[in-house]
N, C-alpha and C positions, 0 to 999 in steps of 0.2 A: 177693410179699406183704410190705408194710412191717412192720418189727418193732413189736411192741406194747409200750407203756409205760403203766404205771399210776402215777399220782402220788397220794400220800396227803396230802390237805389242800389246800384252796383259799384259803390265805392269799396274801400278796404273793409269797413265794418259790415256792410251788406253782404259782400262775398263771403266773409268769414262766417257770419251767422248762417247764411244759406247752406254753405258746405257742411258745417257742423250739424245742422238740423237734418240734412239729407243723409249724412252718415248715421244719424240716430233713427232713421227710418221714416221720416216725414216726406210728403210729396211737396217739393219746394219749387216755386217759380219766383224769379226776380223780375220786377218791372223797372226798367231804366229809362229815364227821361231823355238822355242824350243818345247819340248815334254809335257810341262805343262805351264799354264798361270802364271803370277806373275812377269815376268821380273827378276829384281835383288832380288825379294822377293820369289823366288822359294824355295823348300825344297828338300832334298834327305835323304834317309834312308839307314843305314848300321849297321850291327851287333846289331840290336835292338835299335839303336839310331835314332832320327829324328832331323836333323839339318836345321835350318833356314839358308839360304845361304847369306842373305844380311842384310836388316834393322833389328835391334834388340831393338831399343828404340821406345816406344809408347808415344809420346808427343802430345800436342794440341788435347786432346780428343774432344774439341768442334768442330774441323774441321770434324772429323769423324761423329759426331752427325749431323752436318749440311748436310754432304753428304747423309747419309741414309735418313734424314728427307725430302730431295727433292723428295723421292720416297715413302713417307709415312711409312718409316721403322725406326728402331733404331738399333744401334750396338748390343744391348742385344737380338735382334731377331735372331742373328747369332752366337755370341760368348760371352763367359764369361770373362769380363774384371776385373782385380784385380789391386788395387793400391799397389805399392811396398813401403815398409817401413822397412829399410831405402831405399831411392830412389836409392842410389848408394854409393859406398865407394871410397875414394881417398887415394891411398897408396903413402906415401912420402918416405918410406924406409922399411927395413925388420921388424922394430919394431915400426913403426909410420904410423897410418892410421886414417882417419876421416870418420865416417858414416854420410851421409847427411840425416837427418830425414824428413819424410813427415809432412807438416804442418808449417805455418809461425811462430807460437809462438816458436816451438822447434828449428827452424832454427835460429831465432833471438837469442835464448839462446846459441846455439852453436857458432855463430859468436861472441857474447859477451865474451864467454869463451876464445876464441882465441885472441881477441883484444878488450880491454875495449872501450866502446862507439860504437862499430860497430853494435850492435843489432839494435839501433835506426837508424843508418845510412843505414842498410840493408832495413829497412822499407821505408825510403825515396827513396832509389835506386829502389826498386820494385814499389813504387808509380809512379815514372817517367816511369819505364819500362811498367807499366800497360797502360799508355796513348799510348806509342809506339806500344804496342800489339794491342790495340783497333783500332788505325788508320792503322797500317801496315797490320794486318791480317783481318780486317773487311772492309777496304776500298781499299788500294793500290793493294793488291795481286789479287783482283778481276777485276782489269782493264786490258783489252786486250793489252794496250800500243801500239796502232796502230797510234795514233795521239796525238800531244801536246795538242789539245783541251780537251782531257780527264782530263787534270790536271789544266786547266785554270779556277780556281774559287778562290775567296778570302779566303774562308774557307779552301780549300785544301792547298793554299800557306801558310796559318797560321799554318796548321798542319805540313807541311814540315819543317817550321822554328823551330817547337818544337820537331822534331824528331832527332835532332842532327846529321844530315846526313854529316855535314862538320867537325865534331869533331871525333877524333879517339876513339875507344873503350877503349884503354889503358889509354888515358888521362881522359876519363869519369870515369872509374873505380877507378882511383887514387884520385878522388875527395872525395870518400867515404871510401876507405880502404887503409891501409898502410902495413899490415902484408902480407908477401909474400905468405903464405898459402891461405889466403882469396883471394888474387889476382888470384892465379892459379885456385881456385875453380870457381870464376865468369868468368874467361877468357876461361875456357875449352870449352864451347859450340862453340866459334868462331873458334876453331882450324880446324874445318871441312868446314868452309865457304869459304876459298880460299885466305886468307891473314893473316898476323900476326895481333895481336890485335892493334899494332901501325898503321896499314893500313886498319883496318876494321871500318866502320862508327859506331858511338856510338848508332845509332838507333837499332843495333842488341842486345842491352840489352833486347829487347823483347823476345829473346831466354831464358834469365834468368827468366823472368816472366813466360813463358810457363813451364819451368822446375820446378821452386820453388813454384809457386802458383797452377797451374793446376796439377802438379805432374807427376810422372813417372809410367806408367801402363804396364800391360802385358796381352795379350789375351791368356787364357789357351789353350794349344795346340800349341802355337807359333804364330809368326807374319804372317805365311801363312794362318792362319784362317781368316785374313782380306781379303786376295785374294779369298779364298773359298766363303766368304760372298758376295764379289763383283761379282764373277762369277755366283753365284746362282741368285742374283738380276738381272744381265745382261740377263741371259737366261730366267728368268721370264718375262722380257720386250721384249723378242723375238730376242735378239742378238744371232747370230750364231758364234761360236768360232771354227776355224779350226787350229789344231796344226800341227807341223812339216811342216810348209809352209815357205820356205825361199824365200822372195821376191827378184827377180833378176833384175826387171826393172819396172819402171812406164812409160808406153808408152802413150804419150799425143796424143790422137786421134784428138781432137779438143777442143775448149773452153768449151764444154759441156760434154765431156766424156773422160774417161781414160781406158786403158787396163793394168791390173796388171799381170805381168808374174812371176810365182813362179816355183820352181823346181818340183812342182806337177801338174801344170796346168795354165790356163789363166782365168782371171776374168775381166769382164767389169763392170764399175761403173760410177756413175755421179759425185761423190765427193770422194776425198781421204783425210783421216786424218792420217798423219804419226806420230806414237808414237814411232817409232824406233829412233835410234841415228840420230840427225839432220844432222850432218856432213856426216854421211854415206849415208843418203838419197840424200843429195846434190851432193856428189862426186861419188856415185856408182849407183844410181837408176834413176836419171833424166839426160837428156841431158845437156851439159854445158850451152847452151843458155837459159835453164830454171832454172838455179840456182839463188838463192838470193844473194849468197856471193862467193867471190873468194877464192882461196887457201891462198892468202896473208892475207885476213881477218881472216880466221880460225887460221892461225899460230900466229896471234897477240892476240888471245883470252887467257885470264888468266884462268887456270883451277883450280877447287878445287882439293883436294888430290885424289890420288888413294889409294889402300890398299893392304897390304899383309895379307892374312887371313889364319888361321889354324882352322880346325874342328877336335876336338879330342874326342874320346870315351875312358873313363878311367874306369877301372874295380873296382874302389873303390870310396868312397866319399872323397872329397878334403876339408880340414878344412879351416876356416878363410874367405873364399870367400863369398861375397854377390852375388846377382843376377848380378849386374853390378859393375865392379871394374876398376877404372882408375889408372894406374901405372904412377904416376908423380914423380918417384924416380930418374929421371935424369933432365937435364937442359931443361926446357920448351922452352926458347928462342932459344937455339941452334937447337932443333928439328924443330921448326917452320921455322927458317931461311933455314934449309936444305930441307924443303918442298917448300917454296915459293920464296926465294930470291936467293939461290945458289943450285938449284935442284940437289940432289944426294941421294944415299942410306944413311940413317942417321947414324951418328957416335954412338950416344947413344940414341936410340929412346924411346919415351914414348910409351905405348901400353895400349890396353883395353882388359880386360878379362871378358867374360860373362859366367855365370854358370846358365843358365835358369832352369836346373834340381833342383836348390835350391827351386824354386817356383813351378815347374811343374814336378811331377814324371812320367808323361806319355811319356816324350821324351827321357827317358833313362831306361835301364833295372834296376831292383831293386838293390839297393846298389851301383849303378854306377853314374858317373858324366858326363854330357854333357858340354864340354867346347868349347867356340868360342873365338879365340884370333885375335886381329886386330892391325896392325901397320899402322898408316896413313903415306903415303909416297908420294913423288913427282910423277906426271904422267910421262909417256913416258920413264920409266927406263927399262933396260934389266933385266929380272927376271929369270935367269937360276936356275936349281935345287940346285946348290952349294950355290948360294946366299940365296935362301929360307931356306936351312938347316942351314946356318950360323946364320941367324936371329932367326930361331926357337930355336936354342940352347942358343942364347944370352938372349932371353926373358924367356926361361924356367929356366935358372939359377936364374933369379930374382924372378920368380913366386915360384919356389921351396924354395928359401931362405925365402920368405914371409910366405908361408904356413907351413914351418918347416918340410916338408916331401918330399920324392922322388915321382915324378909323372911319369917321362918318362918310367920307368920300368913297369908301370901299364897301358900304353896306348895300347888299343886293336884295335883302329881304328884311322887313321890319314890321313888327306887330306889338301893340301895347295891350295891357289887360289890367283892369282895376275894379273898383267897387261895383260899378254898374254891370260889369261882366260877371262878377261873382253872383250877383243877384239874378241875372238873366239865366245863367247856366246851372246854378245850384240852389236858387231861391235862398241864398245865404242871408241870414238875419243881419241887418245893418251892413251888408256887404263885407262880412268878416271873411278872413282867409284861414284863421287858425282856431276858431271856436271860442269857448269861454276862457277867460283868464284863469290861471292857476293860482288864485289867491286862497288864503286860509278860509275865507267865508264862502268859497265855491269849491270845496274839496269834499270828496266822499259823499256822506249823507246830505251835504248841502248843495250837491249838483242836482239838476233836473232828474227826476226818477226815471229809471229804465222801463218802468211799467206804468200804464195808465191806471189811475186810481179809481176810475168809474166804469171802465170797460175791461172786463176780465181777460180778454184775449188780444189786447193791443199793447205791443212793446215798442221800445225805442232803442236805437243803437247809434253810435257815431260820436263825433267830437263835441257835441253839446250835452252829452250825458257821461256816465262813468266809463272808463277812468279819466278821459280827457282827450285833448287834441294831440295830433301827431300820428304818423303811420303806425309805429308799434302799439300805442294805446288804442288806436282804432281797430287793429287786428284783435287785440285783447277784448275790446268792447263787444265785437261780434261773437266771440267764443263765450263770453260771460252771459250774454243775453240768450244765446242758444241753450246753455245749461239751465237758465231760469225757465225758459219755455218747457224744457223737458221735465223739470220738476213738477210742473203744474198740469201738463197735458201729455200724459203717458200714452 
């Protein structure tokens, strides 16, 4: 009889772990709190609009290809992927914006236009970033980080030395570029990593390589198409997915079995893989004696940002917007400081506007626009309705000034989402949206362990453990933890 595995949570990591374990011959069931799988990548529909609730950037297509290839499949077996060109637009003011084209040659020409000599410097910057991507995404992120011995090789130490882990991203970028516009463009991906560019390791230029070389893509139908593909593959492998199952307790029967108690019933299992919020599992689902970490440990963790989101259905087309739009028309440094160094609601926030209906007409009624607005903010803030509305009007003033037309009078659907929603829907620690910050002191062995130190058959996966936050790392996290389970429970 195959060993039983219960996976808590049907997000990217949970689905990946479950599918991999089922492929290895385990009897796998997923218990999902919400009414649909996907975690932060759920969707909802209203007034003829289909809204992706969370992830909206499809980067690192090679990770998705690797994932599906493990099971003899390709992304194209499930969804139609298109490359965006321009990749995105950066708005510096009502009358100033830059469209980032797809393709290295066109990018070099754009950089050269903004700062003489920067085209060739971009080529060298990306050459160094390519090495970091190769080592970081093909070696380091696949390590379970359970022992220092995983990293004890001369080749690996040589790789670490070349990754610039002890140099800041800000210092590294300024070796290549001087123009403030170019610096903001290359520094934008690290805004969501959990620290200012001055405090983020230069190794994360690998994000620029992913963005500029591999490109920005979109699965037609929306990001939830990835979830649908993963669910289809999981079920094909025999995974059972039970929805609307709120786990209330992990009852440790003995070192070989657990009982999972949900609001709908009781399940016995041989192995648990917790894809739910790590802190929630520790503080609410297991007994204190079986925790990996204390409350003091968790309070010292540095979190990546949370988000204030707005989902808007507009009954007309909105001009000037690309699929992805970054509004950098306020002080980048001030906003970053108010997220990471002096956490507070931002004074003059940068924001992101996505108009996926520019690419995909299926997600909005004919002649309408589907808009997704996001302000990165510090975690653990109080987000009452008055605060949400104040920030909505603040960014809408700037959005309308940029497009040159009124939008608010044409909104036929509006929904906001912030800290309290992340807590209610995902039990998110401190209302986080992006997990732990990618700081040097929270990397690899210094992240929360993927295995419980006291309970032999309890594992963790997802954005609060290795390798870290984001959709591709979450996929990898699920595969890595499945391999670790298989090593110990044959």
